[in-house]
Wavefront OBJ file of the C-alpha trace (Angstrom):
o trace
v 0.000 0.000 0.000
v 1.299 3.499 -0.754
v 1.132 6.648 1.368
v -2.337 7.489 0.026
v -3.795 4.148 1.136
v -3.900 2.658 -2.373
v -2.446 -0.640 -3.485
v 0.937 0.161 -5.058
v 1.974 -0.692 -8.610
v 4.155 -3.476 -7.211
v 1.091 -4.836 -5.399
v -0.817 -5.075 -8.664
v 2.020 -6.981 -10.315
v 2.102 -9.375 -7.337
v -1.612 -10.050 -7.858
v -0.939 -10.775 -11.538
v 1.926 -13.086 -10.584
v -0.308 -14.994 -8.159
v -2.882 -15.416 -10.922
v -0.227 -16.738 -13.320
v 1.110 -19.142 -10.701
v -2.368 -20.530 -10.170
v -2.841 -20.970 -13.924
v 0.592 -22.508 -14.420
v -0.034 -25.114 -11.746
v -2.065 -26.757 -14.529
v 0.528 -26.080 -17.261
v 3.883 -26.764 -15.617
v 5.170 -30.327 -15.252
v 5.196 -31.742 -11.730
v 8.692 -33.172 -12.107
v 11.294 -30.502 -11.157
v 13.710 -31.643 -13.916
v 11.012 -31.328 -16.570
v 10.141 -27.877 -15.191
v 13.666 -26.683 -16.027
v 13.128 -27.521 -19.693
v 9.403 -26.702 -19.994
v 8.982 -23.358 -18.329
v 7.592 -19.902 -19.121
v 8.946 -16.399 -18.592
v 7.268 -13.010 -18.680
v 8.659 -11.332 -21.806
v 6.558 -8.162 -21.629
v 3.857 -6.506 -19.494
v 1.535 -3.767 -20.645
v -0.551 -2.451 -17.756
v -3.383 0.083 -17.765
v -4.557 1.228 -14.353
v -8.259 2.066 -14.610
v -9.241 2.781 -10.986
v -7.330 3.061 -7.715
v -7.636 0.043 -5.444
v -7.694 0.620 -1.702
v -7.335 -2.049 0.938
v -10.658 -3.839 1.402
v -11.829 -6.928 3.219
v -13.972 -8.134 0.312
v -12.119 -10.254 -2.220
v -11.008 -9.030 -5.610
v -10.683 -11.253 -8.662
v -7.656 -11.722 -10.880
v -9.001 -12.873 -14.238
v -6.562 -14.364 -16.764
v -7.483 -15.592 -20.209
v -5.242 -16.738 -23.033
v -5.240 -14.551 -26.122
v -2.983 -15.220 -29.093
v -0.935 -18.430 -29.079
v 2.158 -18.510 -31.297
v 4.884 -21.111 -31.824
v 7.007 -20.059 -28.837
v 4.853 -17.555 -26.938
v 1.340 -16.614 -25.922
v -0.457 -13.600 -24.504
v -2.465 -13.395 -21.311
v -5.317 -10.895 -21.096
v -5.574 -9.900 -17.437
v -8.030 -7.964 -15.266
v -8.152 -7.193 -11.592
v -11.692 -6.420 -10.485
v -14.426 -6.888 -7.952
v -18.158 -7.109 -8.581
v -18.571 -3.497 -9.627
v -15.177 -2.068 -10.551
v -12.272 -2.925 -12.826
v -8.992 -1.716 -11.325
v -6.478 -2.892 -13.902
v -6.317 -4.300 -17.413
v -3.082 -5.835 -18.615
v -1.597 -7.848 -21.415
v 1.315 -10.149 -20.633
v 3.480 -11.803 -23.276
v 4.712 -15.157 -22.008
v 7.648 -16.902 -23.690
v 8.139 -20.659 -23.582
v 11.586 -21.056 -22.077
v 14.158 -23.775 -21.446
v 15.913 -22.764 -18.214
v 18.562 -25.479 -18.575
v 19.599 -24.280 -22.062
v 18.815 -20.610 -21.270
v 16.850 -20.006 -24.454
v 13.327 -19.819 -25.785
v 11.709 -22.972 -27.076
v 8.604 -23.978 -29.019
v 5.350 -24.795 -27.230
v 4.523 -28.492 -27.234
v 1.225 -29.792 -28.597
v 0.052 -30.673 -25.096
v 0.888 -27.151 -23.834
v -1.023 -25.615 -26.733
v -3.997 -27.875 -25.931
v -3.912 -26.970 -22.228
v -3.638 -23.263 -23.065
v -6.778 -23.542 -25.213
v -8.772 -24.276 -22.021
v -8.034 -20.734 -20.871
v -9.105 -18.964 -24.069
v -11.892 -16.440 -23.654
l 1 2 3 4 5 6 7 8 9 10 11 12 13 14 15 16 17 18 19 20 21 22 23 24 25 26 27 28 29 30 31 32 33 34 35 36 37 38 39 40 41 42 43 44 45 46 47 48 49 50 51 52 53 54 55 56 57 58 59 60 61 62 63 64 65 66 67 68 69 70 71 72 73 74 75 76 77 78 79 80 81 82 83 84 85 86 87 88 89 90 91 92 93 94 95 96 97 98 99 100 101 102 103 104 105 106 107 108 109 110 111 112 113 114 115 116 117 118 119 120
């Protein structure tokens, strides 16, 4: 929270990260060795703040849907909102990445199929 009582920009990006981690629990392999080869990195964030978010006891929602899927990357369309207000809209470019080789890689067929479950 910042000095004005609003959630800070870093707070918003933490919410987006938590949403991605929840989504990737379904996408990432369970085996730690496979995770090194079949991973994803944030390549780019574009964030538009639409309303200030203050601390509240009622839950907010982090909505992530998959947009465009390419050979080695995909976009996430993101919103942070509650029942009546949208606080943030963002687009995140995710790159398929091989951590062991330290380079991008192509999405597998099974990853592309699993990503299709999150399309809007």
